[in-house]
Backbone as a ProteinNet text record, in pm:
[ID]
protein_1_A
[PRIMARY]
XXXXXXXXXXXXXXXXXXXXXXXXXXXXXXXXXXXXXXXXXXXXXXXXXXXXXXXXXXXXXXXXXXXXXXXXXXXXXXXXXXXXXXXXXXXXXXXXXXXXXXXXXXXXXXXXXXXXXXXXXXX
[TERTIARY]
11098	11077.4	11151.7	11087.8	11140.1	11238.7	11345.5	11442.6	11474.4	11421.4	11427.1	11585.1	11609.8	11737.6	11714.7	11807.5	11935.6	11874.6	11945.3	11912.5	11974.2	11923	11967.4	11971.7	12040.7	12059.2	11925.8	11916.6	11802	11710.6	11729.8	11640.6	11701	11609.3	11640.7	11736.6	11826	11912.9	11907.3	11952.6	11958.1	12034.5	12118.9	12184.4	12136.6	12039.5	11981.2	11970.3	11938.8	11931	12063.1	12052.7	12175.7	12222.7	12351.2	12416.8	12476.5	12547.8	12640.9	12604.5	12602.2	12598.5	12719.4	12779.9	12890.2	12856.4	12829	12801.3	12927.6	12902.9	13013.5	12956.7	12942.9	12879.1	12720.8	12667.3	12513.3	12438	12506.6	12445.8	12481	12574.1	12621.9	12626.7	12591.2	12602	12672.9	12784.3	12838	12744.7	12713.3	12642.2	12705.7	12663.9	12721.2	12611.6	12603.6	12512.6	12578	12530.9	12583.8	12660.4	12634.4	12672.1	12754.4	12713.9	12755.2	12746.5	12749	12742.1	12782.7	12784.5	12806.8	12786	12755.4	12713.1	12576.3	12521.9	12378	12382.5	12331.6	12341.8	12213.5	12187.8	12053	12010.6	11876.8	11832.1	11911.6	11916.5	11978.1	12127.9	12204.8	12339.4	12328.2	12253.9	12238.3	12229.4	12142.7	12120.5	12229.2	12326.1	12456.7	12555.7	12546.9	12636.1	12616.3	12731.4	12724.3	12611.9	12521.7	12417.6	12477	12581.9	12641.1	12677.6	12703.5	12776.7	12660.4	12537.9	12426.1	12374.3	12405.3	12355.9	12453.6	12465.3	12553.8	12468.9	12531.4	12444.6	12416.7	12491	12494.1	12451.2	12423.2	12387.1	12285.6	12176.4	12093.2	12008.3	11947.8	11848.8	11932.9	12061.6	12120.1	12208.2	12198.1	12274	12393.3	12516.7	12647.5	12705.7	12719.5	12775.8	12918.4	12974.7	13094	13226.2	13202.3	13327.8	13381.6	13296.4	13350.3	13274.2	13154.7	13072.3	13077.2	13113.4	13124	13215.4	13317.6	13403.7	13348.8	13229.5	13154.3	13101	13023.8	12972.9	13080.9	13193.9	13284.8	13363.7	13399.6	13491.4	13390.3	13255.6	13165.9	13137.6	13117.4	13065	13158.5	13304.1	13413.1	13384.6	13350.5	13340.1	13462	13587.8	13699.3	13706.3	13630.2	13629.9	13569.4	13499.6	13421.7	13485.3	13609.5	13682.5	13727.5	13751	13770.3	13909.9	14020	14121.6	14187.4	14273.4	14316.2	14392.5	14465.5	14537.8	14437.1	14333.2	14229.4	14178.3	14136.9	14070.2	14145.6	14289.3	14387.2	14391.8	14397.9	14405.6	14282.5	14163.5	14053.8	14016	14050.6	14041.5	14134.1	14273.2	14346.3	14275.5	14227.6	14157.9	14045.5	13966.6	13850.6	13905.6	14016.1	14069.4	14111.8	14185.4	14227.4	14088.3	14003.5	13880.6	13809.2	13815.2	13746.5	13836.7	13962.7	14063.1	14028.9	14016.2	13993.8	13853.1	13752.8	13622.3	13531.8	13561.9	13492.3	13566.4	13648.6	13745.7	13645.9	13544.7	13469.7	13417.2	13428.2	13380.2	13499.6	13612	13723.8	13741.6	13734.5	13727.6	13628.2	13488.3	13400.5	13403.7	13494.4	13512.1	13655.4	13740.6	13858.3	13964.8	13958.3	14048.7	14166.9	14289.1	14408.7	14420.5	14491.1	14520.8	14610.7	14610.7	14692.3	14862.8	14877.7	15026.8	15063.6	14962.7	14977.6	14924.4	14895.3	14816.5	14686.8	14605.8	14466.9	14430.8	14308.6	14232.6	14182.4	14158.6	14096.8	14199.3	14333.2	14429.1	14539.1
4.4	160.3	177.8	228.8	245.5	370.4	364.1	448.8	486	619.8	643.7	679.6	658.6	674.7	804.5	897.1	911.2	981.4	927.8	988.7	1135.8	1204.4	1337.2	1384.4	1491.4	1539.8	1556.9	1516.6	1517.6	1385.8	1305.3	1211.9	1077.8	966	857.9	765.6	712.8	591.4	484.1	363.8	276.6	314	427.7	477	586.3	657.8	779.4	878.7	1017.8	1120.4	1146	1157.5	1168.2	1311.8	1338.5	1478.1	1514.9	1418	1452.1	1346.2	1386.6	1302.7	1330.4	1225.7	1256.7	1154.6	1206.6	1130.3	1036.4	920.9	845.8	788.4	886.5	848.2	843.9	804.4	810	719.1	606.9	495.5	480.5	565.7	532.3	654	659.4	782.5	751.4	804.7	793.6	887.8	829.5	918.9	893.6	1000.7	997.4	1047.7	1004.8	1048.3	1085	1116.6	1152	1035.8	907	799.1	697	692.9	579.1	636.3	552.1	583.6	470.8	503.9	409.6	446.5	331.5	378.7	320.9	395	360.3	348.9	247.5	218.8	197.9	243	257.1	95	68.4	-56.4	-111.5	-29	-90.8	-125.7	-45.6	-79.8	-217.6	-222.4	-345.1	-466.4	-464.6	-573.7	-611.3	-512.4	-549.7	-609	-609.5	-675	-814.6	-890.6	-1043.7	-1063	-1163.1	-1191.8	-1211.7	-1266.4	-1310.7	-1186.7	-1098.7	-953.2	-857.7	-883.9	-789.3	-763.3	-846.4	-831.7	-903	-857.7	-915.9	-911.3	-962.2	-949.9	-802.9	-710.5	-568.3	-467.5	-515.4	-437.3	-514.6	-431.6	-493.4	-370.7	-422	-313.7	-193.9	-221.9	-126.5	-38.5	-60.6	4.3	-65.4	-19.8	-100.1	-16.6	-62.1	-0.2	46.1	143	192.6	130.5	30.7	-25.7	-136.2	-225.3	-352.9	-382.4	-322.4	-382	-272.9	-151.9	-52.8	-109.2	-189.9	-230.9	-330.6	-393.4	-485.3	-392.8	-312	-217.5	-146.9	-99.8	-15	-85.6	-203.6	-298.6	-352.7	-386	-460.6	-363.3	-240.6	-140.8	-40	-69.3	21.6	156.1	182.3	313.5	406.8	357.5	407.9	505	479.7	557.3	703.8	706.4	820.3	920.9	877.5	963.7	1080.2	1187.1	1305.7	1309	1219.8	1216.4	1054.4	1033.6	893.3	840.4	934.6	901.9	855.2	928.8	908.5	775.4	755.1	642.3	528.4	517.4	417.5	385.3	492.6	476.7	409.3	447.7	388	266.5	233.3	92.9	-3.6	35.8	-54.5	-68.2	24	19.9	-80.3	-79.6	-161	-318	-331.9	-458	-505.3	-446.4	-480.6	-527.3	-435.3	-474.1	-595.8	-632.8	-748.6	-855.4	-854.8	-974	-998.7	-899.4	-915.6	-952.8	-901.8	-920.3	-999	-1013.1	-1082.9	-1162.4	-1245.7	-1327.3	-1422.7	-1470.3	-1548.7	-1482.3	-1361	-1299.1	-1243.1	-1257.2	-1204.4	-1232.5	-1363.2	-1403.5	-1344.8	-1341.1	-1263.8	-1130.7	-1046.1	-915.8	-893.6	-993.9	-990.7	-933.4	-967.9	-906.4	-979.7	-922.4	-990.7	-1070.2	-1175.6	-1251	-1177.2	-1198.2	-1114.4	-1109.1	-1218.2	-1242.8	-1176.5	-1113.2	-1040	-1111	-1042.2	-1085.7	-1081.4	-1053.7	-1068.8	-1203.1	-1208	-1350.3	-1405.5	-1312.6	-1347.2	-1386.2	-1379.9	-1391.2	-1317.7
14486.2	14432.8	14298.3	14207.4	14065.8	14070.3	13996.9	13997.2	13860.5	13807.2	13654.2	13626.4	13505.5	13446.5	13351.8	13366.9	13448.6	13588	13678.2	13816.3	13801.8	13905.7	13920.6	14059.5	14089.1	14216.7	14297.3	14423.8	14498.9	14478.5	14379	14338	14439.1	14457.1	14540.8	14479.2	14562	14529.5	14634.6	14609.2	14729.3	14859.8	14850.3	14956.2	15013.7	14967.4	15000.7	14893.4	14930.8	14824.1	14776.2	14632.4	14559.9	14563.3	14610.5	14622.1	14502	14432.6	14318.3	14192	14079.4	13957.6	13872	13816.1	13722.5	13610	13493.7	13383.6	13328	13291.6	13243.6	13107.9	13022.7	12880.3	12884.7	12780.5	12775.8	12869.1	12908.5	12972.1	13124.4	13168.4	13316.8	13389.2	13504.5	13596.6	13733.2	13766.7	13897.1	14002.6	14105.9	14207.6	14346.1	14437	14562.3	14652.1	14772.4	14868.6	15000.2	15100.1	15226.5	15295.7	15240.9	15323.6	15220.7	15093	15010.9	14864.9	14769	14623.5	14532.8	14414.8	14312.4	14180.6	14098.6	13946.8	13932.3	13834	13799.7	13645.1	13591.8	13434.6	13397.5	13262.8	13213.4	13195.6	13164.1	13148.4	13008.9	12911.2	12787.1	12825.1	12895.5	12934.2	13020.8	13110.5	13197.3	13107	13016.3	12917.5	12835	12815.4	12732.4	12818.5	12954.8	13039.6	13045.8	13066.9	13102.3	13193.5	13185	13274.7	13408.8	13424.7	13562.6	13631.2	13566.1	13633.7	13659.8	13641.5	13636.9	13788.5	13878.1	14014.5	14096.5	14218.8	14331.1	14449.9	14569.1	14701.7	14728.5	14687.6	14723.8	14618.5	14498.8	14391.6	14301.3	14233.1	14172.7	14087.2	13985.5	13904.4	13860.2	13812.7	13749.6	13845.9	13969.1	14071.6	14115.6	14112.4	14159	14247.1	14375	14496.4	14466.8	14530.4	14505.6	14560.7	14637	14687.1	14613.5	14579.3	14492.2	14370.2	14357	14247.8	14136.3	14144.4	14036.7	13922.3	13961.8	13854.3	13752.4	13787.4	13693.4	13558.3	13589.4	13464.6	13408.1	13495.7	13433.9	13334.6	13360.5	13265.5	13140.2	13194.7	13078.4	12986.7	13013.2	12933	12878.2	12911	12845.4	12902.9	13015.6	13079.3	13082.5	13080.4	13075.7	12951.9	12845.5	12727.6	12736.9	12848.9	12881	12990.3	13027.2	13137.9	13071.7	13154.8	13082.7	12988	13030.8	12944.6	12964.5	12869.4	12859.4	12991.6	13050.4	13168.4	13282.6	13288.6	13398	13358.4	13238.6	13195.2	13222.6	13191.7	13225.7	13377.1	13448.8	13597.8	13661.7	13620.3	13668.2	13617.4	13498.2	13432.5	13522.3	13549.5	13635.8	13764.4	13832.4	13959.8	13954	13837.1	13824.3	13798.8	13735.1	13718.4	13842.4	13927.5	14065.2	14146	14127.8	14211.7	14169.2	14041.8	13997.9	14031.1	14028.5	14076.6	14226.7	14304.9	14448.9	14475.3	14426.4	14470.9	14384	14264	14156.7	14085.7	14126.9	14041.2	13942.3	13997.4	13911.6	13779.4	13772.6	13650	13570.5	13626.3	13536.4	13397.2	13360.9	13228.1	13136.2	13206.5	13123.9	13090.1	13178.3	13167.2	13096.1	13060.6	12989.4	13080.9	13213.3	13307.4	13318	13316.8	13324.5	13469.5	13445.3	13571.4	13664.6	13787.9	13879.6	13828.2	13763.3	13732.7	13590.2	13527.5	13405.3	13282.4	13181	13054.8	13081.8	12967.4	12974.9	12970.3	13049.4	13066.3	12926.1	12820.4	12700.2	12592.9	12628.2	12538.4	12540.9
[MASK]
+++++++++++++++++++++++++++++++++++++++++++++++++++++++++++++++++++++++++++++++++++++++++++++++++++++++++++++++++++++++++++

């Protein structure tokens, strides 16, 4: 099933009908449904992500589920810059880093994620 971008309330997602949409810049939208949610990124944004981070066993085609996979596009696309304020951006960026460290450690270096002991993986 094709999913147009940007998604809107009432449109379909992999988790059901979308109830809420929250833009995160021009190329990403956070969505929620009655049962789940996640991030939807535009085809252009998906192409800018490292190839290894574009799909997981639970996420594909620009949809990233909210539990573990949302952190991949969040970090790859610098979505913290689109949070309403710097404090929120820093908080969500830190949560994304922890999520990648726990669930996607194989992608940490690609995303410049700090090692759990501190310091950025890229220097």
